[in-house]
N, CA, C and O atoms as CSV, one atom per row, in Angstrom:
chain,resi,resn,atom,element,x,y,z
A,1,MET,N,N,-19.678,0.167,72.741
A,1,MET,CA,C,-19.049,0.143,74.052
A,1,MET,C,C,-18.973,-1.280,74.594
A,1,MET,O,O,-17.945,-1.694,75.128
A,2,LYS,N,N,-20.059,-2.020,74.454
A,2,LYS,CA,C,-20.088,-3.391,74.949
A,2,LYS,C,C,-19.058,-4.263,74.228
A,2,LYS,O,O,-18.421,-5.122,74.838
A,3,GLU,N,N,-18.903,-4.028,72.907
A,3,GLU,CA,C,-17.927,-4.795,72.138
A,3,GLU,C,C,-16.511,-4.551,72.636
A,3,GLU,O,O,-15.705,-5.479,72.705
A,4,ARG,N,N,-16.209,-3.312,72.981
A,4,ARG,CA,C,-14.867,-2.990,73.500
A,4,ARG,C,C,-14.594,-3.728,74.801
A,4,ARG,O,O,-13.490,-4.228,75.015
A,5,LEU,N,N,-15.589,-3.797,75.666
A,5,LEU,CA,C,-15.407,-4.503,76.940
A,5,LEU,C,C,-15.181,-5.989,76.720
A,5,LEU,O,O,-14.344,-6.600,77.385
A,6,ILE,N,N,-15.918,-6.566,75.799
A,6,ILE,CA,C,-15.755,-7.995,75.497
A,6,ILE,C,C,-14.368,-8.257,74.924
A,6,ILE,O,O,-13.693,-9.209,75.314
A,7,ILE,N,N,-13.955,-7.407,73.998
A,7,ILE,CA,C,-12.629,-7.574,73.388
A,7,ILE,C,C,-11.529,-7.352,74.420
A,7,ILE,O,O,-10.545,-8.092,74.440
A,8,ALA,N,N,-11.679,-6.354,75.270
A,8,ALA,CA,C,-10.680,-6.097,76.314
A,8,ALA,C,C,-10.588,-7.278,77.268
A,8,ALA,O,O,-9.489,-7.659,77.674
A,9,ALA,N,N,-11.723,-7.861,77.632
A,9,ALA,CA,C,-11.719,-9.019,78.524
A,9,ALA,C,C,-11.054,-10.219,77.853
A,9,ALA,O,O,-10.293,-10.948,78.490
A,10,ALA,N,N,-11.342,-10.423,76.568
A,10,ALA,CA,C,-10.735,-11.528,75.829
A,10,ALA,C,C,-9.213,-11.348,75.722
A,10,ALA,O,O,-8.454,-12.302,75.887
A,11,LEU,N,N,-8.787,-10.121,75.447
A,11,LEU,CA,C,-7.344,-9.842,75.365
A,11,LEU,C,C,-6.664,-10.044,76.719
A,11,LEU,O,O,-5.562,-10.587,76.788
A,12,ALA,N,N,-7.317,-9.610,77.787
A,12,ALA,CA,C,-6.756,-9.793,79.126
A,12,ALA,C,C,-6.650,-11.279,79.459
A,12,ALA,O,O,-5.642,-11.727,80.005
A,13,ALA,N,N,-7.689,-12.038,79.131
A,13,ALA,CA,C,-7.668,-13.481,79.395
A,13,ALA,C,C,-6.569,-14.165,78.584
A,13,ALA,O,O,-5.839,-15.005,79.109
A,14,TRP,N,N,-6.453,-13.806,77.312
A,14,TRP,CA,C,-5.421,-14.400,76.457
A,14,TRP,C,C,-4.023,-14.066,76.984
A,14,TRP,O,O,-3.153,-14.936,77.019
A,15,ASN,N,N,-3.804,-12.824,77.390
A,15,ASN,CA,C,-2.495,-12.445,77.908
A,15,ASN,C,C,-2.196,-13.142,79.222
A,15,ASN,O,O,-1.031,-13.410,79.518
A,16,LEU,N,N,-3.202,-13.440,80.013
A,16,LEU,CA,C,-3.005,-14.229,81.234
A,16,LEU,C,C,-2.581,-15.651,80.879
A,16,LEU,O,O,-1.711,-16.221,81.536
A,17,VAL,N,N,-3.188,-16.221,79.849
A,17,VAL,CA,C,-2.801,-17.555,79.376
A,17,VAL,C,C,-1.339,-17.547,78.920
A,17,VAL,O,O,-0.571,-18.446,79.260
A,18,VAL,N,N,-0.967,-16.528,78.153
A,18,VAL,CA,C,0.414,-16.421,77.652
A,18,VAL,C,C,1.386,-16.271,78.828
A,18,VAL,O,O,2.427,-16.926,78.861
A,19,PHE,N,N,1.049,-15.419,79.779
A,19,PHE,CA,C,1.871,-15.226,80.971
A,19,PHE,C,C,2.075,-16.563,81.686
A,19,PHE,O,O,3.197,-16.902,82.062
A,20,CYS,N,N,1.002,-17.315,81.872
A,20,CYS,CA,C,1.088,-18.616,82.544
A,20,CYS,C,C,1.921,-19.609,81.739
A,20,CYS,O,O,2.642,-20.423,82.315
A,21,ALA,N,N,1.826,-19.546,80.407
A,21,ALA,CA,C,2.621,-20.436,79.560
A,21,ALA,C,C,4.116,-20.179,79.760
A,21,ALA,O,O,4.906,-21.121,79.810
A,22,TYR,N,N,4.501,-18.917,79.875
A,22,TYR,CA,C,5.906,-18.590,80.121
A,22,TYR,C,C,6.331,-19.082,81.502
A,22,TYR,O,O,7.445,-19.578,81.669
A,23,GLY,N,N,5.457,-18.947,82.480
A,23,GLY,CA,C,5.763,-19.442,83.819
A,23,GLY,C,C,5.898,-20.952,83.849
A,23,GLY,O,O,6.802,-21.485,84.493
A,24,LEU,N,N,5.005,-21.645,83.155
A,24,LEU,CA,C,5.067,-23.104,83.100
A,24,LEU,C,C,6.340,-23.570,82.395
A,24,LEU,O,O,6.981,-24.530,82.824
A,25,ASP,N,N,6.700,-22.883,81.313
A,25,ASP,CA,C,7.919,-23.236,80.604
A,25,ASP,C,C,9.140,-23.033,81.492
A,25,ASP,O,O,10.066,-23.843,81.466
A,26,LYS,N,N,9.149,-21.968,82.270
A,26,LYS,CA,C,10.263,-21.718,83.179
A,26,LYS,C,C,10.342,-22.815,84.242
A,26,LYS,O,O,11.429,-23.293,84.566
A,27,ARG,N,N,9.184,-23.211,84.784
A,27,ARG,CA,C,9.164,-24.277,85.792
A,27,ARG,C,C,9.714,-25.577,85.221
A,27,ARG,O,O,10.498,-26.272,85.869
A,28,LYS,N,N,9.293,-25.900,83.993
A,28,LYS,CA,C,9.788,-27.121,83.354
A,28,LYS,C,C,11.282,-27.026,83.065
A,28,LYS,O,O,11.993,-28.027,83.147
A,29,ALA,N,N,11.759,-25.840,82.731
A,29,ALA,CA,C,13.189,-25.648,82.473
A,29,ALA,C,C,13.994,-25.906,83.745
A,29,ALA,O,O,15.052,-26.532,83.697
A,30,LYS,N,N,13.497,-25.427,84.870
A,30,LYS,CA,C,14.203,-25.641,86.137
A,30,LYS,C,C,14.249,-27.115,86.520
A,30,LYS,O,O,15.240,-27.584,87.079
A,31,LYS,N,N,13.174,-27.845,86.220
A,31,LYS,CA,C,13.085,-29.261,86.576
A,31,LYS,C,C,13.782,-30.154,85.556
A,31,LYS,O,O,14.013,-31.334,85.821
A,32,GLY,N,N,14.110,-29.617,84.425
A,32,GLY,CA,C,14.723,-30.418,83.373
A,32,GLY,C,C,13.714,-31.292,82.647
A,32,GLY,O,O,14.085,-32.281,82.015
A,33,SER,N,N,12.437,-30.930,82.735
A,33,SER,CA,C,11.367,-31.687,82.083
A,33,SER,C,C,11.321,-31.379,80.595
A,33,SER,O,O,11.975,-30.457,80.109
A,34,TRP,N,N,10.521,-32.187,79.878
A,34,TRP,CA,C,10.293,-31.930,78.460
A,34,TRP,C,C,9.562,-30.611,78.309
A,34,TRP,O,O,8.635,-30.305,79.058
A,35,ARG,N,N,9.993,-29.839,77.331
A,35,ARG,CA,C,9.370,-28.541,77.065
A,35,ARG,C,C,9.018,-28.445,75.592
A,35,ARG,O,O,9.692,-29.030,74.744
A,36,PRO,N,N,7.965,-27.708,75.293
A,36,PRO,CA,C,7.632,-27.512,73.873
A,36,PRO,C,C,8.684,-26.635,73.205
A,36,PRO,O,O,9.462,-25.971,73.891
A,37,PRO,N,N,8.715,-26.626,71.880
A,37,PRO,CA,C,9.662,-25.749,71.180
A,37,PRO,C,C,9.368,-24.270,71.481
A,37,PRO,O,O,8.292,-23.925,71.969
A,38,GLU,N,N,10.333,-23.419,71.182
A,38,GLU,CA,C,10.191,-21.992,71.460
A,38,GLU,C,C,9.196,-21.307,70.521
A,38,GLU,O,O,8.598,-20.297,70.890
A,39,LYS,N,N,9.017,-21.829,69.348
A,39,LYS,CA,C,8.158,-21.185,68.346
A,39,LYS,C,C,6.740,-20.918,68.863
A,39,LYS,O,O,6.225,-19.822,68.641
A,40,PRO,N,N,6.079,-21.876,69.547
A,40,PRO,CA,C,4.732,-21.570,70.049
A,40,PRO,C,C,4.704,-20.407,71.039
A,40,PRO,O,O,3.745,-19.635,71.050
A,41,LEU,N,N,5.732,-20.269,71.864
A,41,LEU,CA,C,5.770,-19.140,72.791
A,41,LEU,C,C,5.838,-17.814,72.037
A,41,LEU,O,O,5.174,-16.846,72.408
A,42,LEU,N,N,6.638,-17.778,70.984
A,42,LEU,CA,C,6.725,-16.564,70.181
A,42,LEU,C,C,5.431,-16.301,69.413
A,42,LEU,O,O,5.007,-15.153,69.278
A,43,LEU,N,N,4.813,-17.353,68.917
A,43,LEU,CA,C,3.553,-17.180,68.194
A,43,LEU,C,C,2.448,-16.675,69.123
A,43,LEU,O,O,1.607,-15.876,68.711
A,44,MET,N,N,2.450,-17.133,70.353
A,44,MET,CA,C,1.465,-16.644,71.320
A,44,MET,C,C,1.636,-15.136,71.523
A,44,MET,O,O,0.656,-14.399,71.623
A,45,ALA,N,N,2.880,-14.695,71.581
A,45,ALA,CA,C,3.147,-13.262,71.729
A,45,ALA,C,C,2.693,-12.504,70.486
A,45,ALA,O,O,2.106,-11.428,70.590
A,46,PHE,N,N,2.961,-13.059,69.326
A,46,PHE,CA,C,2.602,-12.397,68.076
A,46,PHE,C,C,1.091,-12.241,67.937
A,46,PHE,O,O,0.608,-11.195,67.505
A,47,PHE,N,N,0.351,-13.274,68.300
A,47,PHE,CA,C,-1.104,-13.240,68.160
A,47,PHE,C,C,-1.759,-12.610,69.384
A,47,PHE,O,O,-2.516,-13.253,70.111
A,48,MET,N,N,-1.448,-11.346,69.585
A,48,MET,CA,C,-2.074,-10.481,70.602
A,48,MET,C,C,-1.724,-10.865,72.037
A,48,MET,O,O,-2.467,-10.534,72.962
A,49,GLY,N,N,-0.610,-11.554,72.234
A,49,GLY,CA,C,-0.193,-11.911,73.581
A,49,GLY,C,C,1.120,-11.271,73.992
A,49,GLY,O,O,1.800,-11.768,74.890
A,50,GLY,N,N,1.479,-10.184,73.348
A,50,GLY,CA,C,2.759,-9.532,73.620
A,50,GLY,C,C,2.907,-9.048,75.053
A,50,GLY,O,O,3.985,-9.160,75.638
A,51,ALA,N,N,1.838,-8.513,75.620
A,51,ALA,CA,C,1.915,-7.998,76.993
A,51,ALA,C,C,2.139,-9.136,77.986
A,51,ALA,O,O,2.970,-9.020,78.887
A,52,GLY,N,N,1.403,-10.230,77.825
A,52,GLY,CA,C,1.574,-11.378,78.720
A,52,GLY,C,C,2.944,-12.005,78.575
A,52,GLY,O,O,3.540,-12.432,79.563
A,53,ALA,N,N,3.452,-12.064,77.347
A,53,ALA,CA,C,4.774,-12.635,77.108
A,53,ALA,C,C,5.865,-11.775,77.747
A,53,ALA,O,O,6.760,-12.292,78.417
A,54,LEU,N,N,5.783,-10.479,77.538
A,54,LEU,CA,C,6.796,-9.586,78.099
A,54,LEU,C,C,6.759,-9.615,79.628
A,54,LEU,O,O,7.801,-9.655,80.282
A,55,LEU,N,N,5.565,-9.594,80.178
A,55,LEU,CA,C,5.439,-9.670,81.636
A,55,LEU,C,C,5.963,-11.003,82.150
A,55,LEU,O,O,6.632,-11.047,83.182
A,56,GLY,N,N,5.669,-12.089,81.443
A,56,GLY,CA,C,6.177,-13.404,81.827
A,56,GLY,C,C,7.694,-13.474,81.778
A,56,GLY,O,O,8.326,-14.066,82.652
A,57,MET,N,N,8.271,-12.865,80.752
A,57,MET,CA,C,9.732,-12.833,80.655
A,57,MET,C,C,10.332,-12.094,81.839
A,57,MET,O,O,11.341,-12.528,82.394
A,58,ARG,N,N,9.728,-10.995,82.226
A,58,ARG,CA,C,10.263,-10.178,83.325
A,58,ARG,C,C,10.055,-10.845,84.679
A,58,ARG,O,O,10.987,-10.945,85.476
A,59,VAL,N,N,8.840,-11.298,84.935
A,59,VAL,CA,C,8.522,-11.870,86.248
A,59,VAL,C,C,9.286,-13.166,86.485
A,59,VAL,O,O,9.853,-13.368,87.559
A,60,PHE,N,N,9.302,-14.046,85.483
A,60,PHE,CA,C,9.942,-15.351,85.654
A,60,PHE,C,C,11.408,-15.354,85.233
A,60,PHE,O,O,12.087,-16.374,85.350
A,61,ARG,N,N,11.891,-14.223,84.748
A,61,ARG,CA,C,13.261,-14.118,84.224
A,61,ARG,C,C,13.551,-15.268,83.263
A,61,ARG,O,O,14.515,-16.020,83.410
A,62,HIS,N,N,12.668,-15.362,82.275
A,62,HIS,CA,C,12.720,-16.490,81.350
A,62,HIS,C,C,12.881,-16.000,79.921
A,62,HIS,O,O,12.206,-15.064,79.492
A,63,LYS,N,N,13.772,-16.635,79.198
A,63,LYS,CA,C,14.041,-16.332,77.785
A,63,LYS,C,C,14.606,-14.927,77.585
A,63,LYS,O,O,14.476,-14.353,76.504
A,64,THR,N,N,15.223,-14.381,78.604
A,64,THR,CA,C,15.718,-13.009,78.514
A,64,THR,C,C,17.051,-12.901,77.784
A,64,THR,O,O,17.475,-11.797,77.444
A,65,LYS,N,N,17.716,-14.022,77.539
A,65,LYS,CA,C,19.009,-13.978,76.852
A,65,LYS,C,C,18.921,-14.467,75.414
A,65,LYS,O,O,19.926,-14.500,74.704
A,66,HIS,N,N,17.739,-14.843,74.989
A,66,HIS,CA,C,17.538,-15.303,73.618
A,66,HIS,C,C,17.097,-14.117,72.769
A,66,HIS,O,O,16.067,-13.501,73.041
A,67,ALA,N,N,17.875,-13.802,71.745
A,67,ALA,CA,C,17.577,-12.632,70.909
A,67,ALA,C,C,16.175,-12.689,70.313
A,67,ALA,O,O,15.500,-11.665,70.200
A,68,ALA,N,N,15.744,-13.880,69.936
A,68,ALA,CA,C,14.403,-13.996,69.356
A,68,ALA,C,C,13.344,-13.533,70.340
A,68,ALA,O,O,12.273,-13.083,69.934
A,69,PHE,N,N,13.631,-13.637,71.620
A,69,PHE,CA,C,12.665,-13.240,72.638
A,69,PHE,C,C,12.883,-11.806,73.104
A,69,PHE,O,O,11.933,-11.024,73.148
A,70,TYR,N,N,14.125,-11.444,73.454
A,70,TYR,CA,C,14.308,-10.093,73.993
A,70,TYR,C,C,14.149,-9.011,72.929
A,70,TYR,O,O,13.989,-7.835,73.256
A,71,ILE,N,N,14.193,-9.400,71.671
A,71,ILE,CA,C,13.881,-8.466,70.591
A,71,ILE,C,C,12.468,-8.721,70.070
A,71,ILE,O,O,11.683,-7.790,69.888
A,72,GLY,N,N,12.157,-9.986,69.836
A,72,GLY,CA,C,10.894,-10.349,69.210
A,72,GLY,C,C,9.655,-10.036,70.026
A,72,GLY,O,O,8.663,-9.555,69.478
A,73,VAL,N,N,9.692,-10.298,71.327
A,73,VAL,CA,C,8.505,-10.073,72.150
A,73,VAL,C,C,8.147,-8.583,72.237
A,73,VAL,O,O,6.974,-8.246,72.075
A,74,PRO,N,N,9.100,-7.681,72.483
A,74,PRO,CA,C,8.724,-6.262,72.456
A,74,PRO,C,C,8.193,-5.806,71.092
A,74,PRO,O,O,7.287,-4.976,71.023
A,75,VAL,N,N,8.754,-6.346,70.021
A,75,VAL,CA,C,8.254,-6.014,68.684
A,75,VAL,C,C,6.812,-6.508,68.540
A,75,VAL,O,O,5.962,-5.806,67.991
A,76,CYS,N,N,6.543,-7.714,69.033
A,76,CYS,CA,C,5.174,-8.237,68.996
A,76,CYS,C,C,4.232,-7.340,69.783
A,76,CYS,O,O,3.112,-7.077,69.345
A,77,LEU,N,N,4.676,-6.872,70.934
A,77,LEU,CA,C,3.833,-5.999,71.746
A,77,LEU,C,C,3.522,-4.701,71.003
A,77,LEU,O,O,2.383,-4.235,71.021
A,78,VAL,N,N,4.511,-4.124,70.361
A,78,VAL,CA,C,4.284,-2.900,69.582
A,78,VAL,C,C,3.299,-3.174,68.444
A,78,VAL,O,O,2.407,-2.366,68.187
A,79,LEU,N,N,3.458,-4.302,67.771
A,79,LEU,CA,C,2.520,-4.662,66.704
A,79,LEU,C,C,1.112,-4.874,67.260
A,79,LEU,O,O,0.133,-4.450,66.646
A,80,ASN,N,N,1.006,-5.527,68.415
A,80,ASN,CA,C,-0.295,-5.736,69.055
A,80,ASN,C,C,-0.966,-4.397,69.345
A,80,ASN,O,O,-2.154,-4.219,69.077
A,81,ILE,N,N,-0.201,-3.463,69.891
A,81,ILE,CA,C,-0.745,-2.132,70.198
A,81,ILE,C,C,-1.161,-1.417,68.919
A,81,ILE,O,O,-2.188,-0.738,68.891
A,82,ALA,N,N,-0.372,-1.567,67.863
A,82,ALA,CA,C,-0.711,-0.932,66.585
A,82,ALA,C,C,-2.013,-1.494,66.024
A,82,ALA,O,O,-2.829,-0.745,65.487
A,83,VAL,N,N,-2.213,-2.794,66.142
A,83,VAL,CA,C,-3.451,-3.411,65.659
A,83,VAL,C,C,-4.643,-2.871,66.446
A,83,VAL,O,O,-5.674,-2.531,65.866
A,84,ILE,N,N,-4.500,-2.795,67.751
A,84,ILE,CA,C,-5.583,-2.281,68.591
A,84,ILE,C,C,-5.876,-0.820,68.244
A,84,ILE,O,O,-7.036,-0.431,68.113
A,85,ALA,N,N,-4.835,-0.022,68.097
A,85,ALA,CA,C,-5.014,1.391,67.752
A,85,ALA,C,C,-5.706,1.537,66.398
A,85,ALA,O,O,-6.575,2.392,66.225
A,86,PHE,N,N,-5.318,0.705,65.448
A,86,PHE,CA,C,-5.946,0.739,64.128
A,86,PHE,C,C,-7.432,0.405,64.225
A,86,PHE,O,O,-8.264,1.088,63.629
A,87,LEU,N,N,-7.762,-0.634,64.968
A,87,LEU,CA,C,-9.165,-1.032,65.106
A,87,LEU,C,C,-9.990,0.049,65.795
A,87,LEU,O,O,-11.127,0.320,65.409
A,88,VAL,N,N,-9.410,0.652,66.807
A,88,VAL,CA,C,-10.112,1.733,67.524
A,88,VAL,C,C,-10.315,2.925,66.593
A,88,VAL,O,O,-11.380,3.541,66.591
A,89,SER,N,N,-9.298,3.245,65.807
A,89,SER,CA,C,-9.415,4.386,64.889
A,89,SER,C,C,-10.438,4.128,63.789
A,89,SER,O,O,-10.978,5.069,63.207
A,90,ARG,N,N,-10.699,2.879,63.508
A,90,ARG,CA,C,-11.669,2.514,62.473
A,90,ARG,C,C,-13.092,2.410,63.022
A,90,ARG,O,O,-14.016,2.034,62.302
A,91,GLY,N,N,-13.259,2.745,64.294
A,91,GLY,CA,C,-14.599,2.804,64.829
A,91,GLY,C,C,-15.065,1.596,65.588
A,91,GLY,O,O,-16.271,1.375,65.706
A,92,LEU,N,N,-14.155,0.804,66.107
A,92,LEU,CA,C,-14.548,-0.316,66.963
A,92,LEU,C,C,-15.305,0.237,68.142
A,92,LEU,O,O,-14.788,1.095,68.858
A,93,LYS,N,N,-16.504,-0.226,68.360
A,93,LYS,CA,C,-17.348,0.345,69.416
A,93,LYS,C,C,-17.205,-0.377,70.720
A,93,LYS,O,O,-17.852,-0.012,71.702
């Protein structure tokens, strides 16, 4: 039980980081500042940050017209959920 709480807290913290990264990227886009490439944003979503990425896309209305994002981020979220479901089914306490 304690392990599940620690993992849930870590996932929530990571998704908050991903959400903030999307917000920061949107702010930089509006200002015309230098921005990192898109690949790290997608990788953050893939590595268990799908929920934060999707929420960031919706809240900040960012990357919603790029196919790699409007298709890729939901796919990442589904994969993230599948990984969690698999771990839980295998007896993660």
